[in-house]
Every structure is written in C-alpha cells, then in structure tokens.
C-alpha angles and dihedrals in degrees: 000000000000120000118263120272112253141153127253128182109223106191134119119229129208123197095235092061090064098216111169132201128216124186131189147130130266126175088352092302124112117240132196129195122193113185145159116234115234121251115282094014113171120256090254094053096105092050092045093053092048090052092047091051091052090049090053090050092051092050091051092046091051088055113036109003116119087197091065108078091203097046122126092245092054090048093053091043090056092039092238093127135357096200114121138183137222094272093053092045094048095051095043093046092052091046092051094044091052091048091052093048097047104026090236123147091221093212091251101126099034100107095104091046090051090051091049095051097037119188097325109068092167095062104088093167092080095049121066130203090242091056091049092048091052093052092045088063088075101030129093136079090236089068094067135061145152115247122179091342095309127111112237124195128175093222126032090221093066113120118203127205117182096169098112095054093029093070089060089054089048091057091050092046092053089044091054089053091053091047091052088055093054095251108152102173117057148125124210123191121187114174104309095339120099128189120189135187130179120340138328125244090277091059094249133103115289109272129208132188116214102209100218135117093290100041092226121187128213125202117203135186123172089347140102132222132195131195121204121190136006137197093272090062091064125096128191118215130164089348092306131118120226125191099206095255128109130218107233092199096056101023092228130120112262111258110196140132094235110117103177141346131204120200128190117207141156093262140017098251093054092046093048095046092048094048091050091047095051092044091054093043093055133223105299098043091044092053090049091051094045093049090053092046103049093174092072117092116211145152121204128192117199143168115265107182104297097343139065120249131192133223114198124184112239092243091071114079112233117209133133080299121033105233136191113204113196 
C-alpha cells in the first residue's frame, strides 16, 4: 500500500532571518505557526504573538470545539442553550453554503449514524432499515441554521460537528491575527489545513511534500490548501471500500474509491469546506463538479483496482513536482 498523505515543510532556516515557530492545540488538533517578525519588532514580540495565538485558540474552542464541555457547540447539541457567536455562525454558514452548492452531505450531523453502524460499516445484517430511517429523522446539514444569533434545528436530537471545516476557519483566524501584527511571511498548519503568506525562510514560496506514491510537491503563496481523507480512514468490509463518511440522505456509509483529496483555495475555510464536500461526494461526482468549475484547483487520489491513481485539475501544472504558481 502507498504511504499516507501528509504535509511536510521543506525549507531551510537561518538564524539571521528570525523566523519563529509557535505550536499549540485548537479543537483537539495540533497547530504550528512559522513566521518572520517584522522589522523593528519590540523585544516582547515573540511572547506577544504566542499569547495572541493562544487567545485565538481559546476563542475558537469556546465556540466550536467538541473537546470543550462548555463550548457553544456542546451547549446546542445538548439543548442547554441555542445562543451562538460569530465564529459558530461563520463556520456553519460556510458548511451549509458548500453543501448547497455541491450537493454534499458534509458529514457534519453523522454522529448518530456512526454510532448506529459502529466499526463495521460493511455488515448490514446488524443494521435494519427501520433503524436507519429513525436516525435519518435527525440527520442532515439542511436541518440546522443560525437565525438572529440563535441556533435552530428541526429536531432536538440533531448532533452537530463542525471540526472538519472549523480547522480551516482556525487557520484563517490565526492568519488574521498575524496580519494585524504586520507579519507578511508566515505559514500556518492546523490539522490538514495549511495557510501560507509571503515567502519561507529560504526566500522562496512555501513548499510542501505530499508523501504519497508519486512524491508530489506543492508550492503556495498567499493561498491555503486542505487535505481530507487518507488511507487509514478506509475500511474494507464484504469486499467493499468505505471512506469513513456517512450519507445523511441514505443513512449508509459512503462506499467510494476516493482515498484523499487536496484542494487549493484563497483561504482556509473555503479550502477545508471544499475538500470535505468532494470527499463526501465521492470520485465521480467530484470530477463532474470540478470539470464544470474550472477555477477550483484540486488533486484526488483514488483506488484503481490494486493501485492508486491520481486526478489532477488542469489548472495545476504537473511536472516531476506538481507546482502551484501564484
């Protein structure tokens, strides 16, 4: 089997360039920030940026982190309070808008379906149509919204998870903090979302190795990319391949050859939402959508019999290294 897709920063760093690194955790995902301090930064600048990054993470955790018992998303899931904030609304609105544009289920209300199917999505003998129909009553991103600052759901049993798109927002949120501090060269990585601005310590565009069969490399400047899926997410059952997502219209686990998709966009939230949408749509529907929207840049890896094949949108140059030139 091919190695899992992951991200690697490939850039040398020299002390005189004064690039700094900050690491932390947001929404249960690790994040890393590599940045160059602006000229004439005060002696406390590194400490101030670290504190500001932690403040951003706390604000996001208070809103959409399932790991924070007192977060807004946990409050609406347990029906304790329906009050939301701007972070919650922004992530949910983008998730819903992407679902409407693409027809994807987005895997945001699938917790009950995951509990129903357990760890063996290929075993249909233990799951009945009646059970599926019951869970579908409170599944589907179209059944929730934010209206006048309040979370509205058609059924009180609906459970929301905004983690997959939320990490894209987290990258943008941290990026806005760096921008406000006059930092023009930085890289932010939150989970499998990366946001880049300016140049790396070597004075060239930020460069990433996608550790997959082909060893492709992506160059990014003032762009974001998001990867959804990897080989470890897949389960084989009864000769079928499942990608770990659930279809909230049918109630069944998604069976599809797509292994992973990488999307390049102008910001992290767009990249994350699009990658989740295409991953939940599956290979054929994603290709159809991408071909009718030639402005989207994407790379998809999928199973082709016993090998892994790649679909690359024409707007990404394919060489020995796959490169994106801004």
